[in-house]
PAZAPA-4460 file (N, C-alpha, C; in steps of 0.05 Angstrom, whole numbers, plus 32768, in hexadecimal, padded with zeros to 4 digits):
% residues 168
    n_x    n_y    n_z   ca_x   ca_y   ca_z    c_x    c_y    c_z   seq   type   mol
   82D7   7B95   80C3   82F3   7B9D   80C8   8305   7BA6   80B2     1      T     A
   8312   7BC1   80B4   8325   7BC9   80A3   833F   7BCF   80AD     2      T     A
   8357   7BC5   80A5   8371   7BCE   80AA   837C   7BE0   8096     3      F     A
   838A   7BEE   80A3   839D   7C02   808C   83B8   7C01   809E     4      T     A
   83CF   7C10   808D   83EA   7C12   809D   83EA   7C1F   80B3     5      A     A
   83D1   7C35   80B5   83D5   7C43   80D0   83C0   7C3B   80E1     6      Q     A
   83B4   7C26   80E6   839E   7C16   80F7   8386   7C11   80EE     7      G     A
   8370   7C0A   80F6   835D   7BF7   80F6   8340   7C06   80FA     8      A     A
   8332   7BFE   80F2   8312   7C09   80F8   82FE   7BF2   80ED     9      E     A
   82E8   7BED   80FE   82CF   7BD8   8101   82BD   7BE5   80FA    10      A     A
   82AB   7BDA   80E5   828C   7BE4   80E4   8277   7BD7   80E9    11      A     A
   825F   7BDC   80E9   8248   7BD1   80F2   8232   7BE0   80E6    12      Y     A
   821F   7BCC   80DB   8207   7BDA   80CF   81EE   7BCD   80D8    13      S     A
   81DD   7BD9   80DE   81BB   7BCD   80E3   81AD   7BE1   80DD    14      T     A
   818D   7BD7   80DD   817B   7BE2   80D9   8169   7BE3   80F7    15      R     A
   815F   7BF5   8100   814C   7C01   8113   8136   7C10   8114    16      A     A
   8122   7BFF   8114   8109   7C0E   8109   8108   7C16   80ED    17      A     A
   8108   7C2C   80ED   8104   7C37   80D0   8123   7C43   80C5    18      D     A
   8132   7C40   80D6   8153   7C4F   80D4   8168   7C3C   80CA    19      W     A
   8179   7C3F   80BA   818A   7C35   80B2   81A6   7C3F   80C7    20      G     A
   81B5   7C2A   80D7   81CA   7C35   80E2   81E1   7C29   80D7    21      V     A
   81F7   7C39   80D0   8216   7C30   80C8   822A   7C3D   80DC    22      S     A
   8233   7C2F   80ED   8249   7C36   8105   8269   7C27   80F9    23      L     A
   8278   7C39   80F2   8295   7C2F   80F4   82A2   7C42   8109    24      S     A
   82B9   7C34   8119   82CE   7C3E   8127   82E8   7C33   812A    25      G     A
   82FE   7C41   8139   8318   7C34   8133   832A   7C41   813C    26      G     A
   833E   7C41   8137   835D   7C4F   813E   836E   7C53   812F    27      A     A
   8379   7C6C   812B   838C   7C6C   8117   83A2   7C77   8123    28      T     A
   83C3   7C6C   811F   83D3   7C77   812B   83EB   7C85   8119    29      V     A
   83EC   7C98   811F   83F8   7CAF   8110   8407   7CBD   8126    30      L     A
   8426   7CCC   811F   8439   7CDA   812A   8432   7CCA   814B    31      E     A
   843C   7CAE   8145   8444   7C9F   8161   8424   7CA7   8176    32      Q     A
   840C   7CB0   8171   83FF   7CB1   8182   83DE   7CA5   816D    33      R     A
   83CE   7C93   8183   83B2   7C89   817D   839E   7C9B   817C    34      V     A
   8394   7C9D   8166   8377   7CB0   815F   835E   7CA8   8163    35      N     A
   8348   7CAA   8167   8332   7C9D   8167   8326   7CA6   814A    36      A     A
   831C   7C8F   813A   830F   7C98   811E   82EE   7C8C   8120    37      T     A
   82E3   7C9B   8107   82C2   7C8C   8111   82B6   7C99   80F8    38      G     A
   829D   7C87   80F5   828D   7C8E   80DB   826A   7C87   80E3    39      T     A
   825B   7C99   80E5   8242   7C92   80EE   822F   7C9C   80D2    40      L     A
   8221   7C90   80D1   8206   7C95   80BC   81F1   7C87   80C2    41      T     A
   81D9   7C96   80C0   81C2   7C95   80C5   81B1   7C9A   80B2    42      L     A
   819C   7C8C   80A7   8191   7C8D   8094   816E   7C7E   8099    43      S     A
   8161   7C8A   808A   8143   7C88   8090   812D   7C93   807A    44      S     A
   811B   7C83   8076   8100   7C8C   805D   80F3   7C97   8074    45      K     A
   80EF   7CB7   806B   80DC   7CBB   807B   80C3   7CC8   8070    46      I     A
   80AD   7CBD   806E   8099   7CBF   8062   809C   7CB8   8042    47      G     A
   8087   7CBC   8032   8085   7CAC   801C   8098   7CBD   8005    48      E     A
   80A9   7CAC   8001   80BC   7CBA   7FE8   80D1   7CC5   7FEB    49      G     A
   80CE   7CC9   800F   80EB   7CDB   8017   8105   7CCB   8026    50      T     A
   811A   7CD2   801C   8134   7CBF   8029   8140   7CD9   8034    51      Q     A
   814D   7CD2   804F   815D   7CE3   8060   817A   7CD7   806B    52      L     A
   818E   7CE2   8067   81A6   7CD6   8071   81B3   7CED   807D    53      Q     A
   81BE   7CE1   8095   81D2   7CF2   80AA   81EB   7CE9   80AD    54      L     A
   8207   7CF1   80A7   821B   7CE3   80A7   8231   7CFE   80BB    55      T     A
   823F   7CEB   80C1   8255   7CFA   80D7   826C   7CE4   80DB    56      G     A
   8284   7CF3   80D8   829E   7CE3   80DA   82B1   7CF5   80DD    57      S     A
   82C7   7CE8   80EB   82E4   7CF3   80F3   82FC   7CE0   80F0    58      R     A
   830B   7CE6   80DF   8326   7CD9   80CD   833B   7CDF   80D5    59      Q     A
   8355   7CD6   80D6   836F   7CDA   80D6   837B   7CCE   80BE    60      M     A
   838C   7CDF   80B3   83A4   7CD7   8096   83B9   7CE7   809E    61      A     A
   83D3   7CDC   8094   83E8   7CF0   809B   83E8   7D06   808A    62      P     A
   83F3   7D16   8092   83F5   7D2F   808A   8403   7D38   806F    63      A     A
   8400   7D51   8064   840E   7D4C   8044   8420   7D64   8042    64      F     A
   842B   7D62   8030   843E   7D7E   8024   844F   7D7F   803C    65      F     A
   845E   7D66   8045   8473   7D68   8056   8474   7D74   806F    66      G     A
   8453   7D73   8079   844E   7D7D   8093   844B   7D69   80A7    67      V     A
   8459   7D6A   80BB   8458   7D56   80CC   8443   7D53   80DF    68      P     A
   8430   7D3F   80E2   841F   7D38   80F2   8404   7D30   80E5    69      G     A
   83EB   7D2F   80E9   83D7   7D25   80E5   83C6   7D34   80D5    70      A     A
   83B2   7D2E   80C2   839F   7D40   80B9   8385   7D33   80C7    71      L     A
   8377   7D42   80D8   8363   7D39   80E5   8349   7D45   80D6    72      I     A
   8336   7D32   80C8   8321   7D36   80BF   830A   7D32   80C6    73      S     A
   82F7   7D4B   80CE   82D5   7D45   80DC   82C7   7D52   80CC    74      T     A
   82AD   7D44   80C6   82A1   7D46   80A8   8285   7D3F   80B2    75      V     A
   8274   7D52   80B2   8250   7D46   80B4   823C   7D4B   809F    76      G     A
   8229   7D44   809A   821B   7D48   8080   8201   7D3E   8086    77      G     A
   81ED   7D44   8074   81D1   7D3E   8076   81C7   7D43   805B    78      I     A
   81B9   7D30   8051   81A9   7D2C   8038   8196   7D21   8038    79      S     A
   8186   7D2B   802A   8164   7D26   8025   8159   7D28   8006    80      I     A
   8149   7D14   8004   813E   7D14   7FE8   8127   7D07   7FED    81      E     A
   8112   7D17   7FD7   80F7   7D0E   7FD9   80F3   7D0F   7FBB    82      H     A
   80E4   7CF8   7FB7   80D5   7CED   7F99   80B3   7CF6   7F97    83      K     A
   80B9   7D0F   7F86   8098   7D13   7F83   808F   7CFF   7F6D    84      F     A
   8071   7D03   7F69   806C   7CF5   7F53   806E   7CFE   7F35    85      E     A
   806C   7CEA   7F25   8075   7CF0   7F05   8093   7CF8   7F02    86      R     A
   80A6   7CEC   7F12   80C0   7CEC   7F06   80C6   7D07   7F13    87      G     A
   80C6   7D12   7F24   80D0   7D2C   7F2C   80E4   7D22   7F4B    88      L     A
   80F7   7D2F   7F4C   8108   7D23   7F66   811C   7D40   7F6E    89      T     A
   8112   7D46   7F89   8120   7D5E   7F95   8131   7D53   7FAA    90      L     A
   8151   7D58   7FA7   8166   7D4D   7FB6   8179   7D65   7FC7    91      T     A
   8178   7D64   7FDB   818F   7D77   7FEC   819D   7D6E   7FF8    92      G     A
   81B6   7D7B   7FFF   81CB   7D72   800C   81DB   7D88   801B    93      N     A
   81ED   7D85   8030   81EF   7D9E   803E   820B   7D86   8050    94      A     A
   821F   7D93   8047   8239   7D88   805C   824D   7D99   8065    95      N     A
   8257   7D93   8075   826E   7DA2   8088   8289   7D95   8089    96      Y     A
   829A   7DA0   808A   82B7   7D91   808F   82C8   7DA8   809B    97      A     A
   82D8   7D9A   80AC   82EB   7DAB   80B9   82FF   7D9C   80BB    98      Y     A
   831A   7DA1   80B0   8334   7D90   80B0   834D   7D9C   80BB    99      N     A
   835C   7D94   80CF   8375   7D9F   80D8   838D   7D93   80DD   100      E     A
   839F   7D99   80DB   83BB   7D87   80DB   83C2   7D8F   80F8   101      I     A
   83C3   7D79   8102   83CA   7D74   8123   83DB   7D62   8128   102      A     A
   83F9   7D66   8139   83ED   7D7C   8151   83FA   7D96   814C   103      P     A
   8408   7DA1   8135   840F   7DBA   8135   83FE   7DCD   8129   104      T     A
   83E1   7DC7   8124   83CF   7DD6   8114   83D4   7DEE   8103   105      K     A
   83EA   7DE5   80F2   83F2   7DF7   80DD   83DD   7E01   80C5   106      T     A
   83CF   7DEE   80C1   83B8   7DEE   80B1   839F   7DE5   80B8   107      S     A
   838E   7DF9   80AA   8371   7DF1   80AF   8363   7DF4   8091   108      T     A
   834C   7DE1   808C   8343   7DE5   8082   8319   7DE1   8080   109      F     A
   8311   7DF5   807D   82F2   7DEE   8085   82E0   7DF5   8068   110      E     A
   82CC   7DE3   8066   82B5   7DEB   8055   82A2   7DE2   8059   111      S     A
   8287   7DF5   804E   8269   7DF0   8050   8260   7DEA   802E   112      Y     A
   8256   7DD3   802C   8245   7DD1   8016   8225   7DCE   8012   113      T     A
   821A   7DDC   8002   81FB   7DD5   8000   81F5   7DD3   7FE2   114      T     A
   81E4   7DC7   7FE2   81DC   7DB7   7FC7   81B8   7DB9   7FC7   115      S     A
   81AC   7DBC   7FB0   818F   7DB2   7FA4   818E   7DA8   7F8D   116      A     A
   8186   7D9A   7F88   8184   7D8A   7F69   8168   7D88   7F69   117      L     A
   815C   7D92   7F58   813B   7D88   7F4A   813F   7D7A   7F2D   118      L     A
   813A   7D63   7F32   813A   7D56   7F12   811F   7D4A   7F11   119      A     A
   811C   7D45   7EF4   80FD   7D41   7EE8   8107   7D30   7ED0   120      Y     A
   80F7   7D1B   7ED5   80FA   7D06   7EBF   80EB   7D10   7EA2   121      N     A
   80EE   7D12   7E90   80DD   7D20   7E7C   80D8   7CFF   7E6D   122      L     A
   80E7   7CEA   7E6C   80DF   7CD4   7E5F   80F4   7CBF   7E6D   123      T     A
   80EB   7CA9   7E64   80FB   7C92   7E6D   811B   7C93   7E69   124      R     A
   8128   7CA7   7E5A   813F   7CA9   7E55   8148   7CC6   7E4B   125      S     A
   8139   7CD7   7E53   813A   7CF1   7E53   8137   7D03   7E74   126      I     A
   814F   7D0B   7E80   8147   7D1B   7E99   8152   7D3A   7E96   127      T     A
   8144   7D45   7EA3   814B   7D63   7EA4   8154   7D69   7EC7   128      T     A
   8167   7D79   7ECB   816D   7D7D   7EE1   816F   7D9B   7EE8   129      S     A
   8172   7DA7   7F05   8175   7DBF   7F0A   8185   7DC4   7F24   130      L     A
   819D   7DCB   7F21   81B7   7DCA   7F40   81BB   7DE5   7F3D   131      L     A
   81BB   7DE6   7F60   81BF   7DFF   7F67   81D3   7DF0   7F7F   132      Y     A
   81EE   7DFF   7F83   8200   7DF8   7F97   820F   7E0C   7FA0   133      S     A
   8217   7E08   7FB9   8228   7E1D   7FCA   823E   7E16   7FCF   134      Y     A
   8254   7E1C   7FD3   8271   7E16   7FD8   8280   7E2E   7FE9   135      T     A
   8285   7E25   8009   8297   7E33   8010   82AF   7E24   801E   136      Y     A
   82C9   7E29   8016   82E5   7E1E   8021   82F4   7E33   801F   137      F     A
   82FD   7E32   803E   8313   7E42   8049   8326   7E33   8050   138      E     A
   8342   7E30   804A   8354   7E2C   8053   8369   7E44   8060   139      A     A
   8377   7E3D   8077   838F   7E4A   8086   83A7   7E3D   808A   140      S     A
   83BD   7E4C   8087   83D9   7E3C   808E   83E2   7E4F   80A1   141      Q     A
   83F2   7E48   80B1   83FF   7E59   80C8   8422   7E51   80C4   142      V     A
   8432   7E65   80C0   844E   7E5F   80C0   845B   7E64   80D8   143      N     A
   845C   7E54   80EC   8462   7E5E   8102   8484   7E6A   8108   144      F     A
   8490   7E68   80EC   84AE   7E79   80F5   84A9   7E98   80E7   145      A     A
   8492   7E9B   80DB   8493   7EC0   80DB   8477   7EC2   80E3   146      T     A
   8468   7EB4   80E8   844D   7EB9   80FA   8437   7EC1   80EB   147      Q     A
   8438   7EBD   80D0   842B   7ECA   80B3   8411   7EAB   80B0   148      N     A
   83F9   7EBB   80B0   83E1   7EA9   80AD   83DD   7EAE   808D   149      I     A
   83DB   7E9E   807D   83DA   7E97   8063   83B7   7E8D   8063   150      T     A
   83A9   7E95   804B   8392   7E8C   804C   8383   7E85   802C   151      G     A
   8370   7E76   8025   8367   7E75   800C   834D   7E70   800F   152      Y     A
   8334   7E7D   7FFC   831A   7E80   8003   8308   7E7F   7FED   153      L     A
   82FA   7E65   7FE7   82E9   7E63   7FCF   82CB   7E63   7FD7   154      V     A
   82B8   7E78   7FD0   82A6   7E7C   7FDB   8295   7E7B   7FBE   155      N     A
   8280   7E69   7FB9   8274   7E69   7F98   8256   7E59   7F9B   156      R     A
   824D   7E73   7F8D   8229   7E61   7F87   822B   7E5A   7F6A   157      H     A
   8222   7E45   7F62   821D   7E3D   7F43   8201   7E2D   7F41   158      F     A
   81F6   7E32   7F28   81D8   7E22   7F20   81E5   7E15   7F01   159      V     A
   81DB   7DFE   7F04   81D5   7DF5   7EE4   81C4   7DE3   7EE0   160      T     A
   81BB   7DEA   7EC7   81AB   7DDA   7EB9   81B1   7DC4   7EA5   161      F     A
   81A5   7DA9   7EAE   81B0   7D9A   7E96   819C   7D85   7E8A   162      S     A
   819E   7D77   7E74   8190   7D66   7E6B   819D   7D52   7E63   163      V     A
   8196   7D3C   7E71   81A7   7D1D   7E6C   818E   7D10   7E5E   164      T     A
   81A1   7CFF   7E49   8194   7CED   7E3B   81A5   7CD1   7E3C   165      A     A
   8197   7CB6   7E46   81A1   7CA0   7E46   8194   7C8B   7E36   166      V     A
   81A3   7C80   7E2A   8199   7C6D   7E14   81A0   7C4D   7E1B   167      W     A
   8193   7C3C   7E1E   8199   7C1C   7E22   8196   7C0E   7E0B   168      N     A
***
């Protein structure tokens, strides 16, 4: 159980068959309203050397930049990792988030991210990796006095190659 200045949340974790389940839920009090919050995480080993994880959450926090209300954040994601023979690992991730200021709905933030990482252990202390990542982030804000909508958009692809050496 976790208590904060705005609310409380209880958590429970268990294993069912080949799945790990983690669940938390509670309430946050913002702007004199009680709002439900929670997180669900499912994870499993599927097949030889493959891990899968699914997550989802809905959280509340006080709004920012002098805006009255609450920031409501809804997030979902999936991650999969497969370890091949001889030190080769492939990891993929995809996430989605939608955030809004409530009850005024003056601002929204939406983002998508995906990535794929291929890593290879050359030796016990040297690893090479190739990463591809895509990010889409869009924010919009409404000015009710002027009825103007302003926005901000990031739409990026990038690739990174790295060599990492670790000495013990």
